[in-house]
A tleap script that builds the chain and sets N, CA, C and O, in Angstrom:
source leaprc.protein.ff14SB
mol = sequence {
  NMET PRO VAL ILE SER LEU PHE TYR GLY ILE
  ILE ILE ARG MET PHE TYR ASN ASP HIE ALA
  PRO PRO HIE PHE HIE ALA LEU TYR GLY GLU
  TYR GLU LEU ILE VAL GLY ILE SER PRO ILE
  THR ILE CILE
}
set mol.1.N position { 0.855 -1.169 0.000 }
set mol.1.CA position { 0.000 0.000 0.000 }
set mol.1.C position { 0.902 1.235 0.000 }
set mol.1.O position { 1.778 1.344 0.859 }
set mol.2.N position { 0.715 2.161 -0.933 }
set mol.2.CA position { 1.562 3.355 -1.009 }
set mol.2.C position { 1.454 4.231 0.235 }
set mol.2.O position { 0.364 4.433 0.771 }
set mol.3.N position { 2.578 4.740 0.681 }
set mol.3.CA position { 2.617 5.634 1.847 }
set mol.3.C position { 2.424 7.066 1.364 }
set mol.3.O position { 3.157 7.539 0.496 }
set mol.4.N position { 1.435 7.753 1.928 }
set mol.4.CA position { 1.165 9.152 1.579 }
set mol.4.C position { 1.933 10.089 2.501 }
set mol.4.O position { 2.455 11.114 2.063 }
set mol.5.N position { 1.998 9.728 3.790 }
set mol.5.CA position { 2.647 10.589 4.770 }
set mol.5.C position { 3.209 9.747 5.913 }
set mol.5.O position { 2.694 8.671 6.217 }
set mol.6.N position { 4.261 10.246 6.536 }
set mol.6.CA position { 4.885 9.599 7.684 }
set mol.6.C position { 5.309 10.696 8.653 }
set mol.6.O position { 6.167 11.516 8.325 }
set mol.7.N position { 4.703 10.719 9.866 }
set mol.7.CA position { 5.051 11.739 10.850 }
set mol.7.C position { 4.811 11.200 12.247 }
set mol.7.O position { 3.802 10.537 12.488 }
set mol.8.N position { 5.711 11.470 13.162 }
set mol.8.CA position { 5.630 11.019 14.560 }
set mol.8.C position { 5.344 9.527 14.680 }
set mol.8.O position { 4.695 9.101 15.636 }
set mol.9.N position { 5.813 8.732 13.735 }
set mol.9.CA position { 5.591 7.293 13.767 }
set mol.9.C position { 4.252 6.851 13.216 }
set mol.9.O position { 3.950 5.658 13.213 }
set mol.10.N position { 3.434 7.798 12.745 }
set mol.10.CA position { 2.134 7.473 12.151 }
set mol.10.C position { 2.308 7.393 10.639 }
set mol.10.O position { 2.855 8.305 10.018 }
set mol.11.N position { 1.839 6.298 10.055 }
set mol.11.CA position { 1.932 6.097 8.614 }
set mol.11.C position { 0.536 6.225 8.024 }
set mol.11.O position { -0.394 5.558 8.477 }
set mol.12.N position { 0.385 7.078 7.017 }
set mol.12.CA position { -0.879 7.245 6.305 }
set mol.12.C position { -0.726 6.581 4.945 }
set mol.12.O position { 0.156 6.935 4.163 }
set mol.13.N position { -1.608 5.601 4.669 }
set mol.13.CA position { -1.534 4.851 3.414 }
set mol.13.C position { -2.885 4.841 2.719 }
set mol.13.O position { -3.934 4.897 3.361 }
set mol.14.N position { -2.836 4.766 1.367 }
set mol.14.CA position { -4.081 4.746 0.597 }
set mol.14.C position { -3.837 4.062 -0.739 }
set mol.14.O position { -2.813 4.284 -1.386 }
set mol.15.N position { -4.792 3.225 -1.146 }
set mol.15.CA position { -4.799 2.650 -2.488 }
set mol.15.C position { -5.663 3.536 -3.377 }
set mol.15.O position { -6.705 4.017 -2.933 }
set mol.16.N position { -5.257 3.759 -4.604 }
set mol.16.CA position { -6.054 4.587 -5.502 }
set mol.16.C position { -7.235 3.805 -6.074 }
set mol.16.O position { -8.213 4.411 -6.511 }
set mol.17.N position { -7.165 2.481 -6.080 }
set mol.17.CA position { -8.206 1.663 -6.682 }
set mol.17.C position { -8.737 0.640 -5.669 }
set mol.17.O position { -8.897 -0.534 -6.002 }
set mol.18.N position { -9.008 1.079 -4.446 }
set mol.18.CA position { -9.469 0.196 -3.373 }
set mol.18.C position { -10.993 0.147 -3.355 }
set mol.18.O position { -11.647 0.851 -4.124 }
set mol.19.N position { -11.553 -0.673 -2.490 }
set mol.19.CA position { -13.004 -0.834 -2.385 }
set mol.19.C position { -13.678 0.433 -1.870 }
set mol.19.O position { -13.035 1.299 -1.277 }
set mol.20.N position { -14.988 0.525 -2.107 }
set mol.20.CA position { -15.761 1.674 -1.621 }
set mol.20.C position { -16.056 1.496 -0.140 }
set mol.20.O position { -16.067 0.352 0.315 }
set mol.21.N position { -16.289 2.508 0.625 }
set mol.21.CA position { -16.223 3.924 0.314 }
set mol.21.C position { -14.775 4.409 0.299 }
set mol.21.O position { -13.895 3.725 0.823 }
set mol.22.N position { -14.509 5.589 -0.300 }
set mol.22.CA position { -13.144 6.131 -0.300 }
set mol.22.C position { -12.636 6.267 1.137 }
set mol.22.O position { -13.350 6.768 2.006 }
set mol.23.N position { -11.405 5.820 1.384 }
set mol.23.CA position { -10.869 5.837 2.744 }
set mol.23.C position { -9.347 5.803 2.721 }
set mol.23.O position { -8.736 5.558 1.680 }
set mol.24.N position { -8.738 6.054 3.886 }
set mol.24.CA position { -7.296 5.874 4.046 }
set mol.24.C position { -7.042 5.131 5.337 }
set mol.24.O position { -7.910 5.058 6.207 }
set mol.25.N position { -5.839 4.577 5.457 }
set mol.25.CA position { -5.443 3.814 6.630 }
set mol.25.C position { -4.379 4.614 7.385 }
set mol.25.O position { -3.450 5.144 6.774 }
set mol.26.N position { -4.512 4.700 8.695 }
set mol.26.CA position { -3.514 5.320 9.558 }
set mol.26.C position { -2.962 4.228 10.468 }
set mol.26.O position { -3.723 3.575 11.182 }
set mol.27.N position { -1.645 4.026 10.448 }
set mol.27.CA position { -1.013 2.988 11.251 }
set mol.27.C position { -0.050 3.610 12.251 }
set mol.27.O position { 0.702 4.531 11.932 }
set mol.28.N position { -0.094 3.081 13.469 }
set mol.28.CA position { 0.826 3.518 14.520 }
set mol.28.C position { 1.180 2.286 15.337 }
set mol.28.O position { 0.369 1.809 16.131 }
set mol.29.N position { 2.377 1.777 15.146 }
set mol.29.CA position { 2.787 0.558 15.834 }
set mol.29.C position { 1.884 -0.597 15.446 }
set mol.29.O position { 1.785 -0.942 14.268 }
set mol.30.N position { 1.223 -1.200 16.430 }
set mol.30.CA position { 0.342 -2.343 16.172 }
set mol.30.C position { -1.101 -1.928 15.913 }
set mol.30.O position { -1.955 -2.786 15.693 }
set mol.31.N position { -1.392 -0.619 15.935 }
set mol.31.CA position { -2.755 -0.123 15.784 }
set mol.31.C position { -3.016 0.342 14.353 }
set mol.31.O position { -2.115 0.832 13.672 }
set mol.32.N position { -4.263 0.182 13.910 }
set mol.32.CA position { -4.663 0.656 12.588 }
set mol.32.C position { -6.039 1.304 12.685 }
set mol.32.O position { -6.943 0.780 13.336 }
set mol.33.N position { -6.180 2.441 12.034 }
set mol.33.CA position { -7.441 3.162 11.968 }
set mol.33.C position { -7.776 3.351 10.498 }
set mol.33.O position { -6.922 3.762 9.712 }
set mol.34.N position { -9.014 3.054 10.120 }
set mol.34.CA position { -9.465 3.269 8.746 }
set mol.34.C position { -10.460 4.427 8.792 }
set mol.34.O position { -11.445 4.388 9.530 }
set mol.35.N position { -10.185 5.463 7.989 }
set mol.35.CA position { -10.981 6.688 8.024 }
set mol.35.C position { -11.645 6.896 6.676 }
set mol.35.O position { -10.969 6.983 5.651 }
set mol.36.N position { -12.990 6.976 6.676 }
set mol.36.CA position { -13.748 7.306 5.472 }
set mol.36.C position { -13.566 8.769 5.133 }
set mol.36.O position { -13.481 9.611 6.026 }
set mol.37.N position { -13.505 9.079 3.838 }
set mol.37.CA position { -13.206 10.448 3.419 }
set mol.37.C position { -14.467 11.302 3.246 }
set mol.37.O position { -14.477 12.471 3.630 }
set mol.38.N position { -15.532 10.725 2.671 }
set mol.38.CA position { -16.718 11.524 2.407 }
set mol.38.C position { -17.968 10.736 2.744 }
set mol.38.O position { -18.380 9.887 1.953 }
set mol.39.N position { -18.580 10.982 3.876 }
set mol.39.CA position { -18.220 11.907 4.944 }
set mol.39.C position { -17.087 11.334 5.809 }
set mol.39.O position { -16.823 10.133 5.777 }
set mol.40.N position { -16.441 12.182 6.561 }
set mol.40.CA position { -15.336 11.748 7.404 }
set mol.40.C position { -15.906 10.904 8.549 }
set mol.40.O position { -16.641 11.406 9.399 }
set mol.41.N position { -15.552 9.610 8.553 }
set mol.41.CA position { -16.029 8.674 9.578 }
set mol.41.C position { -14.936 7.665 9.870 }
set mol.41.O position { -14.064 7.426 9.034 }
set mol.42.N position { -14.980 7.076 11.046 }
set mol.42.CA position { -14.087 5.980 11.384 }
set mol.42.C position { -14.783 4.693 10.973 }
set mol.42.O position { -15.906 4.414 11.395 }
set mol.43.N position { -14.100 3.917 10.143 }
set mol.43.CA position { -14.681 2.665 9.639 }
set mol.43.C position { -14.161 1.517 10.482 }
set mol.43.O position { -14.517 0.364 10.241 }
savepdb mol mol.pdb
quit
Protein backbone atom coordinates (compact mmCIF):
# COMPACT_ATOMS: atom_id res chain seq x y z
CA UNK A 1 0.00 0.00 0.00
CA UNK A 2 1.56 3.36 -1.01
CA UNK A 3 2.62 5.63 1.85
CA UNK A 4 1.17 9.15 1.58
CA UNK A 5 2.65 10.59 4.77
CA UNK A 6 4.89 9.60 7.68
CA UNK A 7 5.05 11.74 10.85
CA UNK A 8 5.63 11.02 14.56
CA UNK A 9 5.59 7.29 13.77
CA UNK A 10 2.13 7.47 12.15
CA UNK A 11 1.93 6.10 8.61
CA UNK A 12 -0.88 7.24 6.30
CA UNK A 13 -1.53 4.85 3.41
CA UNK A 14 -4.08 4.75 0.60
CA UNK A 15 -4.80 2.65 -2.49
CA UNK A 16 -6.05 4.59 -5.50
CA UNK A 17 -8.21 1.66 -6.68
CA UNK A 18 -9.47 0.20 -3.37
CA UNK A 19 -13.00 -0.83 -2.39
CA UNK A 20 -15.76 1.67 -1.62
CA UNK A 21 -16.22 3.92 0.31
CA UNK A 22 -13.14 6.13 -0.30
CA UNK A 23 -10.87 5.84 2.74
CA UNK A 24 -7.30 5.87 4.05
CA UNK A 25 -5.44 3.81 6.63
CA UNK A 26 -3.51 5.32 9.56
CA UNK A 27 -1.01 2.99 11.25
CA UNK A 28 0.83 3.52 14.52
CA UNK A 29 2.79 0.56 15.83
CA UNK A 30 0.34 -2.34 16.17
CA UNK A 31 -2.76 -0.12 15.78
CA UNK A 32 -4.66 0.66 12.59
CA UNK A 33 -7.44 3.16 11.97
CA UNK A 34 -9.46 3.27 8.75
CA UNK A 35 -10.98 6.69 8.02
CA UNK A 36 -13.75 7.31 5.47
CA UNK A 37 -13.21 10.45 3.42
CA UNK A 38 -16.72 11.52 2.41
CA UNK A 39 -18.22 11.91 4.94
CA UNK A 40 -15.34 11.75 7.40
CA UNK A 41 -16.03 8.67 9.58
CA UNK A 42 -14.09 5.98 11.38
CA UNK A 43 -14.68 2.67 9.64
